[in-house]
C-alpha positions as CSV (number, residue, x, y, z in Angstrom):
1,X,54.8,-1.9,-6.0
2,X,54.7,-3.5,-2.6
3,X,51.9,-5.8,-3.7
4,X,53.8,-6.7,-6.8
5,X,56.9,-7.5,-4.7
6,X,54.8,-9.6,-2.4
7,X,53.5,-11.6,-5.4
8,X,56.9,-12.1,-6.9
9,X,58.4,-13.3,-3.6
10,X,55.6,-15.9,-3.1
11,X,56.1,-17.1,-6.7
12,X,59.8,-17.4,-6.2
13,X,59.4,-19.5,-3.0
14,X,56.6,-21.5,-4.6
15,X,54.1,-20.7,-1.9
16,X,51.1,-21.0,-4.2
17,X,48.3,-20.4,-1.7
18,X,49.9,-17.1,-0.5
19,X,50.7,-16.2,-4.2
20,X,47.0,-16.7,-5.0
21,X,46.1,-14.3,-2.2
22,X,48.7,-11.8,-3.4
23,X,47.4,-12.0,-7.0
24,X,43.9,-11.1,-5.8
25,X,45.4,-8.2,-3.8
26,X,47.2,-6.8,-6.9
27,X,44.0,-7.2,-9.0
28,X,41.9,-5.3,-6.5
29,X,44.6,-2.6,-6.1
30,X,44.6,-1.9,-9.9
31,X,40.8,-1.4,-9.9
32,X,41.0,0.8,-6.8
33,X,43.6,3.0,-8.4
34,X,41.5,3.4,-11.6
35,X,38.4,4.1,-9.5
36,X,40.2,6.9,-7.6
37,X,41.7,8.2,-10.8
38,X,45.3,7.7,-9.6
39,X,45.9,5.4,-12.6
40,X,45.0,6.0,-16.3
41,X,43.0,3.5,-18.2
42,X,45.9,2.9,-20.5
43,X,48.3,2.2,-17.6
44,X,45.6,-0.1,-16.0
45,X,45.5,-2.1,-19.3
46,X,49.2,-2.5,-19.2
47,X,49.1,-3.6,-15.5
48,X,46.3,-6.1,-16.2
49,X,48.4,-7.5,-19.0
50,X,51.4,-8.0,-16.7
51,X,49.1,-9.6,-14.1
52,X,47.8,-12.1,-16.6
53,X,51.4,-13.2,-17.4
54,X,52.4,-13.5,-13.7
55,X,49.1,-15.3,-12.9
56,X,50.3,-18.3,-15.1
57,X,52.8,-19.2,-12.4
58,X,50.1,-19.3,-9.8
59,X,47.3,-20.9,-11.7
60,X,49.3,-23.7,-13.3
61,X,50.9,-24.7,-10.0
62,X,47.9,-24.3,-7.6
63,X,46.1,-27.6,-7.6
64,X,43.1,-26.2,-5.6
65,X,40.9,-25.2,-8.6
66,X,43.7,-23.1,-10.0
67,X,42.6,-23.6,-13.6
68,X,38.9,-22.8,-12.8
69,X,40.1,-19.5,-11.2
70,X,42.3,-18.8,-14.3
71,X,39.4,-19.3,-16.7
72,X,37.2,-17.0,-14.5
73,X,39.9,-14.2,-14.5
74,X,40.8,-14.5,-18.2
75,X,37.1,-14.4,-19.3
76,X,36.3,-11.3,-17.2
77,X,35.6,-8.3,-19.4
78,X,38.6,-6.1,-18.5
79,X,41.1,-8.9,-18.8
80,X,39.6,-10.1,-22.1
81,X,40.4,-6.6,-23.4
82,X,44.0,-7.0,-22.2
83,X,44.3,-10.4,-24.0
84,X,42.9,-9.2,-27.3
85,X,44.8,-5.9,-27.3
86,X,48.2,-6.8,-25.8
87,X,48.6,-10.5,-25.3
88,X,46.8,-12.7,-27.8
89,X,49.5,-15.4,-27.2
90,X,47.9,-16.1,-23.8
91,X,45.0,-17.7,-25.8
92,X,47.1,-20.9,-25.8
93,X,47.0,-21.2,-22.0
94,X,43.3,-20.2,-21.7
95,X,42.4,-22.9,-24.3
96,X,44.4,-25.5,-22.5
97,X,42.8,-24.6,-19.2
98,X,39.3,-24.8,-20.6
99,X,39.9,-28.3,-22.0
100,X,41.5,-29.5,-18.8
101,X,38.7,-28.2,-16.4
102,X,35.7,-28.5,-18.7
103,X,34.5,-31.9,-17.4
104,X,35.0,-30.9,-13.8
105,X,32.9,-27.8,-14.3
106,X,30.3,-29.9,-16.1
107,X,30.1,-32.4,-13.2
108,X,29.8,-29.6,-10.6
109,X,27.0,-27.8,-12.5
110,X,25.1,-31.0,-13.2
111,X,24.8,-31.5,-9.4
112,X,23.0,-28.1,-9.3
113,X,20.6,-29.2,-12.1
114,X,22.2,-27.0,-14.8
115,X,23.2,-30.0,-17.0
116,X,26.7,-28.6,-17.7
117,X,25.6,-25.2,-19.0
118,X,28.7,-23.5,-17.6
119,X,31.0,-25.9,-19.5
120,X,29.1,-25.1,-22.7
121,X,29.3,-21.4,-21.9
122,X,33.1,-21.7,-21.4
123,X,33.5,-23.2,-24.9
124,X,31.3,-20.6,-26.5
125,X,33.2,-17.8,-24.9
126,X,36.5,-19.4,-25.9
127,X,35.4,-19.7,-29.6
128,X,34.3,-16.1,-29.5
129,X,37.6,-15.0,-28.2
130,X,39.5,-17.1,-30.8
131,X,37.7,-15.1,-33.5
132,X,38.8,-11.8,-31.9
133,X,42.5,-12.8,-31.5
134,X,45.0,-12.8,-34.3
135,X,46.9,-15.8,-32.9
136,X,47.0,-19.5,-33.7
137,X,49.0,-22.5,-32.6
138,X,48.2,-26.3,-32.7
139,X,46.2,-26.1,-29.3
140,X,44.0,-23.3,-30.6
141,X,43.6,-24.9,-34.0
142,X,42.6,-28.2,-32.4
143,X,39.6,-26.5,-30.8
144,X,38.9,-24.6,-33.9
145,X,38.8,-27.9,-36.0
146,X,36.3,-29.4,-33.5
147,X,34.0,-26.6,-32.5
148,X,34.0,-24.4,-35.6
149,X,34.9,-26.5,-38.7
150,X,33.9,-30.0,-37.3
151,X,36.9,-31.4,-39.1
152,X,37.7,-34.5,-37.1
153,X,40.6,-35.6,-39.3
154,X,42.2,-32.2,-39.0
155,X,41.6,-32.3,-35.2
156,X,43.5,-35.6,-35.1
157,X,46.4,-34.1,-36.9
158,X,46.5,-31.0,-34.7
159,X,46.3,-33.2,-31.6
160,X,49.5,-34.9,-32.7
161,X,51.1,-31.5,-33.0
162,X,49.8,-30.5,-29.6
163,X,51.8,-33.1,-27.9
164,X,55.1,-31.6,-29.2
165,X,54.0,-28.1,-28.2
166,X,52.9,-29.2,-24.7
167,X,56.2,-31.0,-24.0
168,X,58.2,-27.9,-24.8
169,X,56.0,-25.4,-22.9
170,X,57.2,-24.3,-19.5
171,X,53.7,-24.2,-17.9
172,X,52.0,-27.0,-19.8
173,X,54.7,-29.7,-19.9
174,X,53.6,-31.4,-16.7
175,X,50.0,-31.6,-17.9
176,X,50.8,-33.2,-21.2
177,X,49.3,-36.7,-20.4
178,X,46.2,-35.2,-18.8
179,X,45.7,-32.8,-21.7
180,X,46.0,-35.6,-24.3
181,X,43.4,-37.7,-22.5
182,X,41.0,-34.8,-22.1
183,X,41.5,-33.8,-25.8
184,X,40.6,-37.4,-26.9
185,X,37.5,-37.3,-24.7
186,X,36.6,-33.9,-26.3
187,X,37.0,-35.5,-29.8
188,X,34.7,-38.4,-28.7
189,X,32.1,-36.1,-27.2
190,X,31.9,-34.0,-30.3
191,X,31.9,-36.9,-32.7
192,X,29.1,-38.6,-30.8
193,X,27.0,-35.5,-30.6
194,X,26.6,-35.2,-34.3
195,X,25.9,-38.9,-35.0
196,X,22.9,-41.0,-33.9
197,X,24.9,-44.2,-34.0
198,X,28.7,-44.7,-33.9
199,X,30.3,-48.0,-34.9
200,X,32.5,-49.4,-32.1
201,X,35.0,-50.7,-34.6
202,X,35.4,-47.2,-36.1
203,X,35.8,-45.6,-32.7
204,X,38.3,-48.3,-31.7
205,X,40.4,-47.6,-34.8
206,X,40.4,-43.9,-34.0
207,X,41.3,-44.5,-30.4
208,X,44.0,-47.1,-31.3
209,X,42.4,-49.8,-29.2
210,X,40.9,-53.2,-29.7
211,X,37.0,-53.3,-29.8
212,X,36.5,-54.8,-26.4
213,X,38.9,-52.4,-24.7
214,X,37.3,-49.5,-26.5
215,X,33.9,-50.7,-25.3
216,X,35.0,-50.6,-21.7
217,X,36.7,-47.3,-22.2
218,X,33.5,-45.8,-23.8
219,X,31.3,-47.1,-21.0
220,X,33.4,-45.2,-18.4
221,X,33.5,-42.2,-20.7
222,X,29.8,-42.1,-21.2
223,X,29.3,-42.2,-17.4
224,X,31.8,-39.5,-16.7
225,X,31.3,-37.2,-19.7
226,X,27.6,-36.6,-19.0
227,X,26.5,-38.0,-22.4
228,X,23.1,-39.4,-23.0
229,X,24.1,-42.7,-24.7
230,X,24.1,-46.4,-24.5
231,X,26.1,-49.3,-26.0
232,X,24.3,-51.8,-28.2
233,X,26.6,-54.9,-27.9
234,X,24.6,-56.9,-30.4
235,X,24.8,-54.2,-33.1
236,X,28.3,-53.3,-32.0
237,X,27.6,-49.6,-31.9
238,X,27.1,-46.6,-29.5
239,X,23.5,-45.3,-29.7
240,X,23.3,-41.6,-28.8
241,X,20.2,-40.2,-27.1
242,X,18.6,-36.8,-27.8
243,X,20.2,-34.2,-25.6
244,X,17.8,-31.7,-24.3
245,X,18.8,-28.4,-22.6
246,X,17.1,-27.7,-19.3
247,X,14.7,-24.7,-19.0
248,X,17.2,-23.1,-16.5
249,X,20.0,-23.3,-19.1
250,X,17.7,-22.0,-21.9
251,X,16.8,-19.0,-19.8
252,X,20.4,-18.3,-19.0
253,X,21.5,-18.6,-22.6
254,X,18.8,-16.2,-23.8
255,X,19.3,-13.6,-21.1
256,X,23.1,-13.7,-20.5
257,X,23.8,-10.7,-22.8
258,X,20.6,-8.9,-22.1
259,X,22.2,-6.0,-20.2
260,X,24.9,-5.5,-22.9
261,X,22.3,-5.7,-25.7
262,X,20.0,-3.3,-23.9
263,X,22.9,-0.8,-23.4
264,X,23.9,-1.1,-27.0
265,X,20.3,-0.5,-28.1
266,X,20.0,2.5,-25.9
267,X,23.3,3.9,-27.2
268,X,22.2,3.4,-30.8
269,X,18.9,5.1,-30.1
270,X,20.7,8.0,-28.4
271,X,23.1,8.4,-31.4
272,X,20.1,8.2,-33.8
273,X,18.3,11.0,-31.9
274,X,21.5,13.1,-31.8
275,X,21.9,12.7,-35.6
276,X,18.3,13.7,-36.2
277,X,18.7,16.8,-34.1
278,X,21.9,17.7,-35.9
279,X,20.2,17.2,-39.3
280,X,17.3,19.5,-38.2
281,X,19.7,22.2,-37.1
282,X,21.6,22.0,-40.4
283,X,18.3,22.3,-42.3
284,X,17.2,25.3,-40.2
285,X,20.5,27.1,-40.8
286,X,20.3,26.4,-44.5
287,X,16.8,27.8,-44.6
288,X,17.9,31.0,-42.8
289,X,20.8,31.5,-45.1
290,X,18.5,31.2,-48.1
291,X,16.2,33.8,-46.7
């Protein structure tokens, strides 16, 4: 209770650095109480759910990588369980955070030679969570249109709805212009990745810009969005290159869930052996009764 009080006080006085420290302290205390069996798993789930809600004040006001920290917390296994079980509405804030910090994460990982693999992983994890949550709003549906349905017209309609939702949301209202810009970039990235060539006039129309301005905007976008592409001014189109995944990223993708799959396989094998033994016991008892 003392730690929760400390967290609430730091939020009230808007001391976001100290609030971030207090948030971590509460998180660690919950796990410690569960480990020492002083808190039940059901109560811990309730506490984690409350912590997710309180964390919104901290993460959306802390400019020092607050959104990256939020994504990391929300995607951790125990807090994913809290979201899917008790708070599916938090998917709105996680989706917005992923879109807002995706390019920053991609840039930082590209410096390590991982070609934005972490950014791709974030999107994959987000789509997986969307399928497990019975919740939907324009922000979530926007990502669903792009990443699952590849419905660009639907994504444009949802993006228009997103602006209204963002402007009326307590946590997201101040990020509305940035979100809309990142969302348009996200549309452009996905549109270009499924086309070999994209006509500049078509893109300019979609972006509500004249062709020359669109060309300058796209040049900057290609440079910043880590896309393998070039502009053919004579043809008046954007020519996309073949994007190849690094060996490092391929190994990570193939081995990321290896421990979970191995544990599931071992559990299935154990259940199978147990079922076989039970079946043998039943047959032996049946044989004795017949004798």
